[in-house]
TILO-662188 format. One record per residue (C-alpha): x, y, z; residue number from 1; residue in three letters. Coordinates in Angstrom, 3 decimals. Layout:
+----------+----------+----------+-----+-----+
|        u |        v |        w |   i |  aa |
+----------+----------+----------+-----+-----+
|        X |        Y |        Z | NUM | ALA |
...
+----------+----------+----------+-----+-----+
END
This chain:
+----------+----------+----------+-----+-----+
|        u |        v |        w |   i |  aa |
+----------+----------+----------+-----+-----+
|   -6.469 |  -12.969 |   30.341 |   1 | MET |
|   -8.275 |  -10.642 |   27.733 |   2 | ALA |
|  -11.112 |   -8.878 |   29.100 |   3 | THR |
|  -14.493 |   -9.773 |   27.631 |   4 | ARG |
|  -16.076 |   -6.773 |   25.977 |   5 | THR |
|  -19.696 |   -6.483 |   26.137 |   6 | THR |
|  -21.576 |   -6.579 |   22.778 |   7 | GLY |
|  -18.264 |   -8.098 |   20.905 |   8 | THR |
|  -19.252 |  -11.011 |   18.807 |   9 | PRO |
|  -17.743 |  -14.471 |   20.135 |  10 | ARG |
|  -15.997 |  -14.802 |   16.599 |  11 | ALA |
|  -14.213 |  -11.570 |   17.063 |  12 | ASP |
|  -13.235 |  -12.260 |   20.546 |  13 | LEU |
|  -11.749 |  -15.354 |   19.672 |  14 | ILE |
|   -9.981 |  -13.976 |   16.671 |  15 | ALA |
|   -8.669 |  -11.030 |   18.748 |  16 | ASP |
|   -7.361 |  -13.493 |   21.375 |  17 | ALA |
|   -5.469 |  -15.546 |   18.880 |  18 | ALA |
|   -3.998 |  -12.281 |   17.438 |  19 | LEU |
|   -2.685 |  -11.388 |   20.910 |  20 | GLY |
|   -1.388 |  -14.887 |   21.450 |  21 | LEU |
|    0.461 |  -14.647 |   18.156 |  22 | LEU |
|    2.076 |  -11.324 |   19.172 |  23 | ALA |
|    3.117 |  -12.361 |   22.459 |  24 | GLU |
|    3.982 |  -15.946 |   22.183 |  25 | ARG |
|    4.442 |  -16.497 |   18.459 |  26 | GLY |
|    3.012 |  -19.389 |   16.413 |  27 | MET |
|    3.912 |  -22.173 |   18.864 |  28 | ARG |
|    1.916 |  -20.303 |   21.607 |  29 | GLY |
|   -1.364 |  -20.208 |   19.244 |  30 | LEU |
|   -3.744 |  -23.225 |   20.463 |  31 | THR |
|   -7.293 |  -23.584 |   21.103 |  32 | HIS |
|   -6.866 |  -23.948 |   24.581 |  33 | ARG |
|   -4.888 |  -20.887 |   25.134 |  34 | ALA |
|   -7.301 |  -18.893 |   23.057 |  35 | VAL |
|  -10.209 |  -19.922 |   25.163 |  36 | ASP |
|   -7.974 |  -18.912 |   28.280 |  37 | GLU |
|   -6.912 |  -15.700 |   26.844 |  38 | ARG |
|  -10.572 |  -14.711 |   25.695 |  39 | ALA |
|  -12.246 |  -15.716 |   29.111 |  40 | GLY |
|  -14.372 |  -18.408 |   27.369 |  41 | LEU |
|  -15.244 |  -21.846 |   28.639 |  42 | PRO |
|  -12.892 |  -24.522 |   27.341 |  43 | GLN |
|  -13.907 |  -25.975 |   23.943 |  44 | GLY |
|  -15.531 |  -22.608 |   22.939 |  45 | SER |
|  -12.744 |  -21.957 |   20.383 |  46 | THR |
|  -12.842 |  -25.399 |   19.005 |  47 | SER |
|  -16.526 |  -25.055 |   18.376 |  48 | ASN |
|  -16.071 |  -22.174 |   16.352 |  49 | HIS |
|  -12.864 |  -23.126 |   14.490 |  50 | ALA |
|  -12.310 |  -26.795 |   14.792 |  51 | ARG |
|   -9.047 |  -27.195 |   13.123 |  52 | THR |
|   -5.723 |  -25.196 |   13.194 |  53 | ARG |
|   -6.271 |  -24.023 |    9.585 |  54 | GLN |
|   -9.452 |  -22.515 |   10.504 |  55 | ALA |
|   -8.265 |  -20.668 |   13.467 |  56 | LEU |
|   -5.437 |  -19.585 |   11.392 |  57 | LEU |
|   -7.954 |  -18.257 |    8.774 |  58 | GLU |
|   -9.973 |  -16.448 |   11.484 |  59 | ALA |
|   -6.770 |  -14.870 |   12.637 |  60 | ALA |
|   -6.042 |  -13.725 |    9.057 |  61 | VAL |
|   -9.388 |  -12.427 |    8.627 |  62 | ARG |
|   -9.572 |  -10.429 |   11.684 |  63 | ARG |
|   -6.083 |   -8.986 |   11.224 |  64 | LEU |
|   -7.122 |   -7.844 |    7.866 |  65 | ALA |
|  -10.283 |   -6.012 |    9.423 |  66 | GLU |
|   -8.118 |   -4.403 |   11.881 |  67 | ARG |
|   -5.647 |   -3.237 |    9.536 |  68 | GLU |
|   -8.365 |   -1.823 |    7.404 |  69 | ALA |
|   -9.342 |    0.502 |   10.062 |  70 | ARG |
|   -5.773 |    1.361 |   10.989 |  71 | VAL |
|   -4.722 |    2.263 |    7.128 |  72 | LEU |
|   -8.127 |    3.441 |    5.943 |  73 | ALA |
|   -7.302 |    2.906 |    2.384 |  74 | PRO |
|  -10.590 |    4.299 |    1.104 |  75 | GLY |
|   -9.789 |    7.540 |    2.723 |  76 | GLU |
|   -6.450 |    7.806 |    1.174 |  77 | LEU |
|   -8.560 |    7.948 |   -2.189 |  78 | MET |
|  -10.101 |   11.250 |   -0.797 |  79 | ALA |
|   -6.819 |   12.490 |    0.244 |  80 | GLY |
|   -7.747 |   11.977 |    4.261 |  81 | GLY |
|   -5.585 |   10.965 |    6.726 |  82 | ALA |
|   -8.325 |    9.668 |    9.279 |  83 | ARG |
|   -8.252 |    6.156 |   11.092 |  84 | GLY |
|   -8.303 |    6.110 |   15.024 |  85 | ASP |
|  -10.235 |    8.503 |   17.170 |  86 | ALA |
|   -7.947 |   11.533 |   17.436 |  87 | GLY |
|   -6.469 |   11.592 |   14.068 |  88 | ASP |
|   -7.095 |   14.469 |   11.998 |  89 | ARG |
|   -9.926 |   14.782 |    9.515 |  90 | PRO |
|   -9.123 |   14.630 |    5.591 |  91 | GLY |
|   -8.957 |   18.007 |    3.657 |  92 | SER |
|  -10.256 |   17.190 |    0.382 |  93 | GLY |
|   -8.912 |   15.402 |   -2.686 |  94 | PRO |
|   -5.476 |   15.057 |   -3.263 |  95 | PRO |
|   -3.273 |   18.178 |   -4.222 |  96 | ASP |
|   -0.333 |   16.548 |   -6.139 |  97 | GLY |
|    2.403 |   14.716 |   -4.051 |  98 | ALA |
|    2.107 |   16.875 |   -1.278 |  99 | ARG |
|   -1.394 |   15.710 |    0.275 | 100 | ASP |
|   -1.066 |   12.254 |   -1.335 | 101 | LEU |
|    2.206 |   11.802 |    0.540 | 102 | ALA |
|    0.857 |   13.209 |    3.785 | 103 | ALA |
|   -2.064 |   10.851 |    3.748 | 104 | ALA |
|    0.180 |    7.715 |    3.177 | 105 | LEU |
|    2.620 |    8.887 |    5.589 | 106 | ALA |
|   -0.077 |    9.498 |    8.440 | 107 | ALA |
|   -1.429 |    6.031 |    7.827 | 108 | ALA |
|    1.841 |    4.364 |    7.767 | 109 | LEU |
|    3.100 |    6.291 |   10.928 | 110 | HIS |
|   -0.150 |    5.278 |   12.816 | 111 | ARG |
|    0.431 |    1.587 |   12.029 | 112 | TYR |
|    3.946 |    1.699 |   12.954 | 113 | LEU |
|    3.713 |    3.767 |   16.369 | 114 | THR |
|    0.150 |    2.698 |   17.564 | 115 | ARG |
|   -0.131 |   -0.989 |   16.213 | 116 | HIS |
|    3.288 |   -2.768 |   16.338 | 117 | PRO |
|    1.500 |   -5.751 |   17.670 | 118 | ASP |
|   -0.481 |   -5.991 |   14.505 | 119 | LEU |
|    2.694 |   -5.972 |   12.337 | 120 | LEU |
|    4.143 |   -8.727 |   14.510 | 121 | VAL |
|    1.040 |  -10.802 |   13.961 | 122 | CYS |
|    1.275 |  -10.060 |   10.016 | 123 | ARG |
|    4.634 |  -11.634 |    9.922 | 124 | TYR |
|    3.975 |  -14.763 |   11.932 | 125 | GLU |
|    1.033 |  -15.273 |    9.710 | 126 | LEU |
|    2.961 |  -14.539 |    6.573 | 127 | ALA |
|    5.736 |  -16.907 |    7.465 | 128 | LEU |
|    3.344 |  -19.735 |    8.318 | 129 | GLU |
|    1.529 |  -19.021 |    5.078 | 130 | ALA |
|    4.716 |  -20.046 |    3.434 | 131 | THR |
|    4.386 |  -23.610 |    4.950 | 132 | ARG |
|    0.992 |  -24.125 |    4.409 | 133 | ARG |
|   -0.284 |  -23.571 |    0.787 | 134 | PRO |
|   -3.979 |  -23.536 |    1.710 | 135 | GLU |
|   -3.253 |  -20.559 |    4.307 | 136 | LEU |
|   -1.175 |  -18.783 |    1.634 | 137 | ARG |
|   -3.815 |  -18.653 |   -0.722 | 138 | GLU |
|   -6.288 |  -17.300 |    2.037 | 139 | PHE |
|   -3.624 |  -14.742 |    2.986 | 140 | PHE |
|   -3.130 |  -13.545 |   -0.283 | 141 | ASP |
|   -6.716 |  -12.869 |   -0.801 | 142 | ALA |
|   -7.101 |  -10.728 |    2.238 | 143 | THR |
|   -4.169 |   -8.725 |    0.925 | 144 | GLY |
|   -5.562 |   -7.662 |   -2.363 | 145 | ARG |
|   -8.231 |   -5.320 |   -0.285 | 146 | GLN |
|   -5.060 |   -3.040 |    0.188 | 147 | PHE |
|   -3.631 |   -3.402 |   -3.185 | 148 | ARG |
|   -6.686 |   -2.589 |   -5.128 | 149 | ALA |
|   -7.112 |    1.154 |   -3.537 | 150 | PRO |
|   -3.510 |    1.923 |   -4.157 | 151 | LEU |
|   -3.802 |    0.540 |   -7.702 | 152 | LEU |
|   -6.956 |    2.808 |   -8.260 | 153 | ALA |
|   -4.998 |    5.830 |   -6.597 | 154 | LEU |
|   -1.964 |    5.441 |   -8.707 | 155 | MET |
|   -4.129 |    5.110 |  -12.023 | 156 | THR |
|   -6.138 |    8.061 |  -10.875 | 157 | ALA |
|   -2.756 |    9.861 |  -10.086 | 158 | ALA |
|   -1.754 |    9.694 |  -13.821 | 159 | GLY |
|    0.680 |    6.743 |  -13.550 | 160 | SER |
|    1.969 |    5.465 |  -16.687 | 161 | ALA |
|    2.590 |    2.133 |  -15.260 | 162 | GLU |
|    0.048 |    1.758 |  -12.402 | 163 | PRO |
|    0.777 |   -2.027 |  -11.520 | 164 | GLU |
|    4.518 |   -1.555 |  -11.343 | 165 | ARG |
|    4.258 |    1.469 |   -9.486 | 166 | HIS |
|    1.758 |   -0.159 |   -7.027 | 167 | THR |
|    4.154 |   -3.036 |   -6.576 | 168 | LEU |
|    7.058 |   -0.405 |   -5.806 | 169 | SER |
|    5.070 |    1.443 |   -3.472 | 170 | LEU |
|    3.737 |   -1.748 |   -1.411 | 171 | VAL |
|    7.362 |   -3.208 |   -1.472 | 172 | ALA |
|    8.726 |   -0.025 |   -0.055 | 173 | TRP |
|    6.074 |    0.095 |    2.745 | 174 | CYS |
|    6.599 |   -3.727 |    3.465 | 175 | GLU |
|   10.223 |   -3.175 |    3.952 | 176 | GLY |
|   10.108 |   -0.197 |    6.289 | 177 | LEU |
|    7.408 |   -1.864 |    8.292 | 178 | MET |
|    9.723 |   -4.905 |    8.661 | 179 | PHE |
|   12.729 |   -2.823 |    9.222 | 180 | SER |
|   10.848 |   -0.907 |   11.896 | 181 | CYS |
|    9.258 |   -3.733 |   13.674 | 182 | THR |
|   11.676 |   -6.769 |   13.489 | 183 | ALA |
|   14.656 |   -5.202 |   11.663 | 184 | GLY |
|   17.400 |   -3.176 |   12.216 | 185 | SER |
|   15.488 |    0.056 |   12.593 | 186 | PHE |
|   13.109 |   -1.175 |   15.400 | 187 | HIS |
|   14.448 |    1.410 |   17.769 | 188 | ARG |
|   14.259 |    4.169 |   15.248 | 189 | SER |
|   10.902 |    4.512 |   13.835 | 190 | VAL |
|   10.827 |    7.587 |   11.424 | 191 | PRO |
|    8.537 |   10.239 |   12.320 | 192 | ASP |
|    5.632 |   11.353 |   10.245 | 193 | GLU |
|    7.611 |   14.114 |    8.449 | 194 | ALA |
|   10.367 |   11.966 |    7.302 | 195 | GLU |
|    7.855 |    9.418 |    6.154 | 196 | LEU |
|    6.290 |   11.917 |    4.185 | 197 | ARG |
|    9.453 |   13.007 |    2.625 | 198 | ALA |
|    9.898 |    9.352 |    1.456 | 199 | GLY |
|    6.543 |    9.118 |    0.047 | 200 | PHE |
|    7.162 |   12.283 |   -1.652 | 201 | THR |
|   10.336 |   11.220 |   -3.411 | 202 | GLU |
|    9.005 |    7.909 |   -4.403 | 203 | LEU |
|    5.861 |    9.635 |   -6.078 | 204 | LEU |
|    7.776 |   12.370 |   -7.633 | 205 | ASN |
|   10.012 |    9.508 |   -9.043 | 206 | GLY |
|    6.910 |    7.789 |  -10.464 | 207 | MET |
|    4.651 |   10.463 |  -11.597 | 208 | LEU |
|    7.105 |   13.179 |  -12.569 | 209 | GLY |
|    8.023 |   16.576 |  -11.546 | 210 | PRO |
|    4.624 |   18.007 |  -11.808 | 211 | GLY |
|    3.682 |   16.267 |   -8.583 | 212 | TRP |
|    6.353 |   18.012 |   -6.767 | 213 | ALA |
|    4.929 |   19.632 |   -3.325 | 214 | PRO |
|    4.501 |   23.291 |   -3.362 | 215 | ARG |
+----------+----------+----------+-----+-----+
END
């Protein structure tokens, strides 16, 4: 049973409990009653907040996006930073070619893979459910745009000749790596931050040209 945190809004408490159930039990384990039990709330509390299953799923998607935003800190990537959770090192100014940009992206992705694998499991549970629920698909895609937009701006500012296509390639590479390291054949061999940095550097050099090679 989840511990109720003082000062936590009930909506967040319910959504966090829903994400916890998704990570541990999958979509079948997500029910209004189970959320009440996990959140330590009186029976019926979740139904009062999200009356339908669709509403409960939307609450989970919304909370997932909020928590992912804190982990990935896309806005700080624009400044060349690698901050996020407490204890992560601060940013060091604007990007300095592929070296700093790759380092910032690698730090964010490594933080997600190693510290928040449960959120990744939730992401895939909800993404698969969205393929069967058109109304959830629209909502899921809308929340995802908050991450693509900063990357598109970043690639544009970096001088990409085709920022839309390069953003797609960057997102697809990250998504593939996240799935492989969470539920695929590499789940026991998550790359370290240096390996991720090398991968991002190779991608960026290919997209932006040799002028972005790290020094």
